[in-house]
N, C-alpha and C positions, 0 to 999 in steps of 0.2 A: 504493500500500499505506499503511495506518495502522502506524505505527510507535511505540513506546514507549521512547523513551531516557532513560537514567538519567546523571546526569553530564552533562546536557546543555549546560550553562551553563560546563562547563568549559574548559583548553585546546584539548585535542583533541574534545571535544562540541561545541563552539560551531561549530568548523570541519565536524563530521559532519553537523550541523543544516542547515548553508547546503549543504551538497552534496545531502543528503537532498530538502530541498525544489525547489531547482534541478533536480534528476532527477524531478520532480512526485509524490514522497510526503508523505504527511500525516503532520506529527510531532507527538507530544506528548511534552513534555518534563518531566522530573522536576526541581521548583523548589523549593529550603528556605526561601528569602528573598525578598521583595518586588523586590529588583534582580534577582534571578536570573529571576524571574517575569516583570518586565518586559522584560528581556531577549530573552526567548522571545518573548514575543508582538510586541514588537518586527521580528523574522523573519519572524513569521506563522505560529510555531507556537502550540499549545494547550497549556495548562499544567496539569502533576498536582501540587498541592503535597504536600510531605512530605519525607522522608530515608530514609537506608537502614535506619535502625532502624524505620519504620513499616512493619513487614511486612505488613500487612493491607492497606495503600494501593497497596505494591508489587504484592501479588499482582492486586488488582482491576483495576489499570492494565494489566499483562500480559495478563490474559484478555480486557478489551475492546478489545487491539489485535491485527493480524496478523502483526507481528513485535516483538520486544524489541531492544534494543541496550544492553547493560550497560556503561557506560564509568565510572561512578563508584567510589569508594573513597575511604575517609576519610584516606587518607595520614597518619596520627599516629604520628609516627615516635618520639613519647615513650609510646605506650600500642600498641606491634605486636601484642600479643594482642588487644586489643579490636578493633581495626584489620581482623585476620584474623578473626576470629569473626562479625563484621558482613557481612563479604564473603561469607563462605560462607553464611549466613544467608538472605542475599539471593538469591545463585545458586540455592541449595534451593527457595526461595521461589518464582522466576521460572519454574525447573526445573518443578516441581509444576505451577504452574500452566498451563503449556503442553504438559504430556505428555499424548499421545496425538491432538495436533493437528496434527502434522505443520509447524506453524509453525516459522520461522527463530528461534532465538536466539545471538545475536552475542556474545562475552563478550571482553572487553578484559583479556588476558593480558601476561606480560612476559619478555624474553628474559634478564634479568639472572640470575646465579647457578645457570647450567647447567654450568659448569665452562670448560676452557679450548680444548675440540675445537669444530670449526666446527659451528654447530648449523641443521639444517636441518628442513624441513617435517615430514620422517618423526623426529626427535628426538623421544621422548616427555618431556612434562615429570617431571623428577623429583620435585616436590612433590604429596605425598598427604596427606590428612587434616586435620583442622582445627589442627595445629599448626605445619603448615607455612606457609611464606611464603603469602601472600594465601589463608590458609586451604583450599589445593590447589583452588582454584575452579576451575582449567582442568579437572583431571583429574573432580571434579565434574558439571561444565558437560557437558562431553564424552560421560560417562554416559548422559547423556540422549539420546544418539541412537539407544538400545537402547529406549528409551521413547517413541518416535512424536515426537521434537523433532528439528529440523534444527538441530544445535548445531554450532557454530562456534567457534573458539578464534581471535581476533585477536591476533597475538602484535606489540606493539611494542618497539621496540627502547629502549635508556636514553635515548637522546635525540628527541623528535619539537620540532625545532626551529623558528623562525622569530621574527617581530618580536612581541612581547607574550609570549613564552612565561616563564613563572615557574617552571618545572621544574630539572632538574638541571643544567643549563648554566648557567641563569639563577643558581643556588645557587653554583655554583663560581665564576662573575664574583664574585659578592658578596663571597666570601671573601677574592678576589685583592685587591680594593678594602681589603678591612678590614685586611688582612695586610701589603697595599704588596708584594706579589709574588704572581706568577701560577705557582702551584706545581704539579708532576705528581708522582704517586707512584714512587719510584725510578727506573728508568732509562726510565721513560714508554713502554715499549713494549707494555704492553697496550692493548688496542683496546677502542673502542665504537663498535656499528653504529647509524647513525643513519637518520631519514629528515625531509623539510622536511613540517611540519603539513596543507599545503593535498594534498600525495600521500597522506599517511595517510589524509585524510578520503574522497579517491577510492576507495582501496582498501575503505575499509567499505561504501561504497555498491555497489559492484561486486560483494564477498562477499555482502551481502544478498541479489543477484540470482541469483548464480552458484554459491559454496561449496556443496559437498555437506554431509551430515550426517556430522560424526564427522571434518571436517577442520580441518587448522591452517595458517593463512595467517600469511605475514610481511611485515609493514611494513616492509622493509627497503630504504634507497636504497644505502647505502654500508655494505659488510659488515664494514670495523672502520678505524677512524680511530684511529690511537695518540694516546695523551692527552698526551703530551708535544706533540705538534701543535695539541692543541686548548687548551693552555696557553699555547703561544707565540702562537697567534691572540687569546687574551684579552690576553695581556701587550702585544700590539702595538698593538690599539685601546685599551687602558686608559692605554699609556704606562708599562707597570710591566715589571722586570725578571721573566725566567723563570727558575726554579730546581728542580731536583730536591729531592724531600721523602721524606727518609730513611723505608723504612716501618714504622719504630719510631715515628717522629714523626708519621704520617699521621694517627692516629686526634686528636690533640692539634690539630694544624694543619685539619684540615677536617672534625674535627666526627662526625655521623654519616653523612655522604655520603662519608667517606673510603673505608668497605668496599665500596662500589660503584665508587668512581674507581678504586680499586686490582685491582678486578676485570677479567676479560678477558671480553669477548663480542664473539664473532665469529660473525656470522649471514648465512647468505645467501637469496635470495630468486625463486631458478629456477625453481622449482617454482609458486609463486606468480602471478609474472609470466604464465606459460605459460596458468596455469589461468583466470586473471580476464583475462586481456589486459591487463594494468596496468605500465605503463612509467612512472617516475617521472620528472619533469621539474622540480621544484623546485630551488632551487639545492643546494648542497652545505652540509655544516656549517662546513668552514672559510671559504669564501666568504658564509656569513652571518653570521658573527661578524665577518669584515673588513668587511662592509656595515654593520656598525651595530647588528644585531639584538640585541645584549645591553649597548648603551653605547657612549660613546667619552671619552675623555678631555674 
């Protein structure tokens, strides 16, 4: 299958491209820089130059492909309104390009911000409309299932971990280095679901072949790792003390990531594992941190 992948040179996207090619698919990746293009070409993927603001180019690449996997996001924490608007516009452009074709459209979504209840595949996203997180892109994408698109929401946990990760855990480890203490919010009982990047990539490839239109699949290996345990593991490998950060001091200590690290994200993947025949085999989050994936002293 010829698959167009946005975010193809990113953390999750790079692993997904490798897995797709290993499974025999032809991949075209969106690349906004020479370095990203070279990285994709070295893997054996074709390159479509552009970015999320190049809607005409995204539409053309989607129309030329047999499937689209949308993993890109600007992640501009200083301009979330702009990030959300770009995400929504890209999703609408891809959906319109695939309408009536029955082709797969897999969209990266997130599990953070749903609330304190256990999140299952049956839990609808609470985010609707252009002003919502990610521009309400999950609900927008799934609406295309009624317009002849095999739309599937790929729900990733707050941490997709592994050596080379520059996401949330990497940021938290960097803050610990800067502050000289590995902190956790409050009593550290709030949880983060997690998955190793290799397992996440394999799930995406399986979903491409098996997930039905309108479905939500959870790339979750661990339902909820307490943030205190995460901080303690970071402290161990960096040789730093571990400490509770008063909730009132969390914004000042952690910055923008504080609201995410303070949230509870407890998600299951029982339905996904049964639907796709997916069994996570990668290392667990704490084991990955202890093994040095996020640095050592």
